[in-house]
Each structure stands twice: as structure tokens, then as C-alpha cells.
N, C-alpha and C positions, 0 to 999 in steps of 0.2 A: 816306426813306420813313417815314411815321408808323405804326409797326407794333407798338410795345410795348403790352401790356395788351389785345391783340386775340386773337380766337379762334385756337387752334392746331389743326392737323388731327389727326385720330385715325388717319390713313392713312399714318403714317410708320413704317417699319421701321428700327430702329437696330441695325445690324450692326457698328458700330465695335468693333474689337478682336477680331473673328472672323477666324481665319486659315484658308486653304484647304489641305487636305491633298493630297498626291499630286502636287505640282508643277504643271507646265503641262498642262492638259487638252486633249485633242483635237488634238495636233499639236506639242507641245513648243515649243522655242525658235523654230522656224519660224513657228508660229502667232503668237507674241508679236511677232516682227518684222513679220509681215503686219498685225497690228492697229495697231502703231505707224506703219507706213507709211500706212495708211488715214487715221489721225488726222493724221499729218504733212501730208498733202495736203488736209486739210479734209473727209475723207470721213465716212461714217456707219458706225462699227465694229459697231453692233448687227446689221447684216446678216450680218457674219461670225460674231459671237458666237452668234447664234441657230442656227447650223449646228453648233456644237460639242456633243459629248456632255457630259452633266452628271455631275460627280464629287460624290457626296453627302457626302464626308468633310469636316467642319469641326471646329475645336476652338477653345475659348475661351482667349484669352490675356489676361493682365493689361493693362488699358488705362485710363488716367486722362486724359480730355480736359481741356484747359485751360478756364479760365473764358471766354476769348474764343471758343473753339470751341463751347462749350455755348450761348453767346449766338447764335452763327451758326446752330447747329442749330435754335434756337427761331425765329429769323428765317425760315429756310427753311420751317419748319412753318407759320408764319403766312402766308407767300406762297402755299403750297400751299392753305391754307384759303381764301384770297381767290380763287384760281382756281376752287376748288370752287363757291363761291357764284356767281361770274360765269357759269361755263359751265352750271351747273344752270339758271339763269334763261334763258340764251340758248337752250338746248336745249328748255326748256319752251315758249318762244315758238314753236318750230318743231314742237311736238307730239311731241317726243322726250324720252327720259329719259337724263340724263347719268350715266354710270358712273364713279365716282371711281377715279383711278389710285392706285397705291401709290408712295411715294417711299422709296427705300432709301438710307440713309446707311451708308457703309462706309469702311474705311481700307485702302489698298493693293491688296487683291484682293477679288473678290466672285464669287459664283455667281448667275447669272441662271437663268431658266426653261429656257434652252437651252445653258448652258455657263459658261465662266469668263472673267472680264475683269480688267484691272488699271486703276488710277487713271490710267495713261498714256493711256487712251482718252478721258479727259475725261468730262464728264457726257453721258449718253445715255439714250434711251428704247428699251426692248425691247418691240416689239409682241407678241411671243410670250407675255409674261406681264403686259402692261399695267402695267409698272413703270418709273419714272424712277430711274436710278442716279447717285449723285453722291458723290465723295470731297470733303469740305469743304476740303481743301487746295487745291482748284481756285480758291477765292476769292483766295488769295495769288497763284496763277499768273495769274489774271485781272488783278490789279493790277500785277504785276511784269513778266511776260512779254508780256502783251497791252496793257499800259498803259491799262487800263480800270478805274479805281478806283470805289468807291462801292457802297453797298448795292443801289441800283436796277440797277446793272450785273448783279449776281448775280440779282436778281429777274427781269431780262430772260432770263437763261440758263434759269432754272427755267420761266418762262412759255413759252419756245420749246420745251422738251422736252414740256411739257404740251400744247402745240400739236400735237405729233406724236400724242399720245394722242387728241386731238379728231379728227385726220385718220383715225386707226384706227377710231374709233367711227363715223365718217361713211362708211367704206368706201373712202376715198381712198387709203390706204396699199396696200391689196390691189390696187386698180386700177393704181396706178403700177408695182408689182412685176410685174403681168401684162403691162403695156405694155412693160416693159424686157426681158421674156423673149426671148432669141434675138437681141437687138440688139447691134451693135458697141458697145464701151465708150464711145466718144465720144457716140453717140446716147443710150445709156442714161443717161449723165451729165446730159444735158439735162433728162431727167425728174426726176433727183435735185435739180437746181438749182431747178426749179419747186416741188418738194415742200418743200425747205428754206425757200425764200422765202415760201411760204405759211405755214409754221410761224412765220416772223418776223412776218408779217401778223397771225396769230392771237395772238401775244404782244403785238402792238400793240393789238389789240382788248381784251385783258385790261387793259392799262395805261390804256386809255381809261376803263374803268369804275373802276379804282383812282383815277384822277384825279377822276372825278365824285364819288367818295366822300371826296374831299379827303384822300387818303392820301399824295399826292405832295408833296414839299417842293421848294423852289427848287433847281434843278440836277438833279433826278432824271431828267427827260426827257433832258437832255444826257448823263447817265451811261449811259442805255440806248442812245441813238443812237451814242455813242462805242464801247460794247461791240459793237454790231451791226457797226460799221465795222471794229473791231479783228479780228474773226474772219472777214472776207472772204477768199475764196480767193486773190485777187490779192495782198493784203497779207501773208498767211501765206507764200505761195510766194516772194514777193519777199524777205522777211526771211530765209527759210530757205536759198535758193539763188541769190538775186540776179536771178532772172528768173521769168516766169510762163508757164504752159502752159494757155491757156483751155480746150482740149479736155478737160483733166483736172479742170476745176472741178466740184464737186459741191454747193456751198452758195451760190454766187453771189459777185459782187464786193462790196467794201466799200460802194460806192455803192448797189448793188441791195439789199443787206441793210438798210442804213440807211433807204432809201426805202420799202421794203415794210413795215418796222416802223412808220414814221411814217404811212404810209397807213392801216394798221390803227388806229393811235392816233387819227387824226382821224375815221375813218369810224365805228368802234365797232359794226360789223355784219359778218355773214358774206358779204353780197352782193357786196362789192367786192374780195374776196380770191381770186378764181379766177385764180390765176397760170397755170393750164394753158390758159386761153382767151386770156390776154393776148398780143397780137401782139408787144409789146416789153416786156422785163423791166427 
């Protein structure tokens, strides 16, 4: 991605090097295990995180990021700025005003508006405070664990989380949580899959405009498509335990995630991204 010397966002909170006092908040080791289990199965840990009580104690510790990490932080800030520009315009076309999300950089542990999380949860969006949280070490995990290298793979991850913010502003997130209320887990998961695939579609919409602005380099689209496939529920479960459990899917299969991202990339609009009305995913 051609990102250097472009505008960086002013909506980045750099909390790298801040440590959380008081240990595990809102449930101790049991909470940590549950968060890890949700992430392990491809779930959305922010739903759990938002139920945890907030521990206000933080302390600053000496932290010196590497030059590579600082460059990655700048890259993330540029990507966030590009999403701001795209979604501001698309919301304007619909007679709406886009509210910028915050992006929080942290190391190891972080406090959200509703509780405590660790980098083991991976990047996530917390609708309770309209913030995207990411430990930049995930970039290495994306390359090594998920075999999804390239800067545009990371851009896809950020754009997907910003997609959840778009869903929140449009009221989609609240509607889904209302529809899930009281449903058996298998049925509730079906709504989660549609929510996540729509976020993939919205990430593709952003990539469409990034491409129109000639920011994409050769191979960038393939990097994003590979990343979308790499985080499919079926691939993650197969790699982790040798078999898949479709009823437990919360994000969609590799093929579905890849296809919905690409659909957003080719369409470049909100009209074709209604995953909830789609008869087939």
C-alpha cells in the first residue's frame, strides 16, 4: 500500500507501555480463559469484555518501541485516516454524519470502556466506547500464525474493525444483539456470522476507494483476500483441533469471508452488503 507521506489520524490513543494494576478484572483467571476460548473459536471477545467492571488503576512503565513498531504505528494511523475520509463521504451521501472512532494502541493489556482485555484476544472493536483496540504484535502473528503477510493484510484487519464501528453507527449492532436475546447458542451464532461477514464487506468497500485513489500496489488485494481466508472459522478450527464444528462458527468460513470482502471491493457501496437479507452466505 502506498501510504507514506499521507495524512495520519488524530484519533489514535497510544497506550503502549501502560500496565494495568490489580491483575485480572471482573473474574480472574476464569475470565481470561473464557476470553481466550472465544478468540480460539473465532468469536468476538468484545461482547464479554463489555460486561466486565472497569479497574481504573494504570501505571506507566518504561517502554521503548522499535523503529519497525513505530513505522507500523504510523501505518495504522494512516489507514485509520483513510477510513475516516471514505466513510465521511459515504455517510454524507446518505445524509448522515460519520463519527470518527478512536484507535487504541496498547501492549499486553488494556482497559476498555467496559473492562479489561489482553492482546490474546486479537484486534477488536468495543461498541461501548466506539474504539478499536490493537496490540501491534498482532502483525507478526498475522504473518506467522495465520500465514497472511503484507501490509494490506493488516489494513484489512483495521478496516474490518472499523466496519463494526460503521455497523454501530447505523444501528445494526444493537439490532443484532436484540435479535440474539434469548436464542440458543447455535441460532445466535448465525446472526454473529452475518454481522462479521458484513464487516468484511464494509472493509472491502473501503478497499474499493483506496484502490480508486491509487493507493493499492500490485499484490495488495491478494494480501487482503488471503488474510480474510486465513481467519475463517473453518480454517482456524481445523488447524487448532483437526475438525470443525459449523454450529459454533461466529465469523464465517474462509470462503465466505473472502467472498464478502471481494464483493464489497467490487461494489463500493452499502447497497449490496445486506448479509442479513442474503438467502445464501
